[in-house]
C-alpha positions in Angstrom: 13.7 -15.6 -6.1 13.7 -11.8 -6.3 10.9 -10.4 -8.5 8.5 -7.5 -8.6 4.9 -8.1 -8.0 1.8 -5.8 -8.3 -0.7 -5.6 -5.4 -4.2 -3.8 -5.7 -4.9 -1.6 -2.7 -8.5 -2.1 -1.7 -10.3 1.0 -0.7 -11.7 0.1 2.6 -11.2 1.3 6.2 -8.1 -0.8 7.0 -6.8 -2.5 3.9 -4.5 -5.5 4.2 -2.1 -6.9 1.6 -0.4 -10.4 1.9 3.2 -10.3 0.5 6.5 -11.9 1.3 8.3 -10.7 4.5 10.7 -8.0 3.9 9.1 -6.8 0.6 10.4 -3.4 -0.7 7.5 -1.1 -1.8 8.7 0.6 -4.9 5.7 2.8 -5.9 2.1 3.5 -5.7 0.0 4.5 -8.6 -3.6 4.1 -10.2 -4.2 1.4 -12.9 -7.6 0.9 -14.5 -9.2 2.9 -11.7 -7.6 1.1 -9.0 -5.0 2.1 -6.5 -2.0 -0.3 -6.8 1.4 -0.9 -5.4 4.5 -2.5 -6.7 7.0 -4.2 -4.5 10.3 -6.1 -5.0 9.7 -9.4 -3.3 11.7 -12.4 -2.5 9.3 -15.4 -3.2 11.5 -17.7 -1.0 10.3 -15.8 2.2 7.1 -16.7 4.1 4.2 -14.2 3.6 3.0 -11.7 6.1 0.0 -9.4 6.1 0.8 -5.7 5.9 -1.6 -3.0 7.0 -2.0 0.0 4.9 -3.7 3.3 5.6 -5.6 5.0 2.9 -6.5 8.7 3.6 -8.6 10.8 1.3 -7.8 14.5 0.8 -9.6 16.4 3.7 -10.2 13.1 5.6 -9.1 12.4 9.1 -5.4 11.3 9.3 -5.1 10.6 13.0 -2.2 8.5 13.8 -0.8 8.7 10.4 3.0 9.0 10.3 4.5 10.9 7.4 7.5 8.7 7.4 5.4 5.9 6.3 4.1 7.7 3.2 4.0 5.6 0.1 2.5 7.8 -2.5 -0.6 9.7 -3.8 -3.1 8.4 -6.1 -5.9 10.3 -8.2 -8.8 8.4 -9.4 -11.3 10.6 -11.2 -12.1 13.4 -8.8 -10.9 11.7 -5.6 -7.3 11.9 -4.3 -6.0 9.1 -2.0 -2.8 9.2 0.1 -1.3 5.8 0.9 0.7 5.0 4.2 2.4 1.8 5.2 1.4 0.8 8.8 3.8 -2.3 8.8 3.4 -6.0 9.4 0.6 -7.4 11.5 1.2 -10.0 14.2 
């Protein structure tokens, strides 16, 4: 079944999110002080783990591809840029 799910993005070195295969990421924003992404998912598909990259403004962005850019989130005085690194394994 097609639906839209919300996924909190953990602010750690290599954040991972488990979601159904072929999910389409719609947007990234801040909600209640936490970066979050919304995706259209088909709940009939098996889940996979997607790797994200969170880069702070002024932080190292080695290996980050702009084509994988999802959005920018501002939380208080910090600004985070979120990239999709694709499915793992």
